[in-house]
C-alpha positions, 0 to 999 in steps of 0.5 A, a space after each residue: 936886481 934888474 937894472 943892476 947887472 953885477 947885482 942880478 950877476 950875484 942874484 943868478 949865482 945864488 940861485 944857480 947853487 940852489 938857494 930859493 928865490 926869497 933866500 936871493 933876494 934876502 941876501 942881495 939886501 944884506 949885502 947891501 945894507 953890510 955895503 952901505 953901513 960901512 961905506 957909511 962909516 968909512 965916508 966914502 961913496 957906495 959903489 955897487 961895483 966894488 960890493 958885488 965884484 967878481 971876488 964876491 961872485 966866486 963866493 956866491 
């Protein structure tokens, strides 16, 4: 969360919606895990910019 601006924006959006810090951290962890698993199955490279895109921020 500290080193990636895309993840930080997603985390901040969750906090702004009223989620607790631990809930937001768990949501970020879950998003990472599902994204990594999808990349492993599809044999693609992992890209946080794609995973935490502007489209996903609107849903957060």
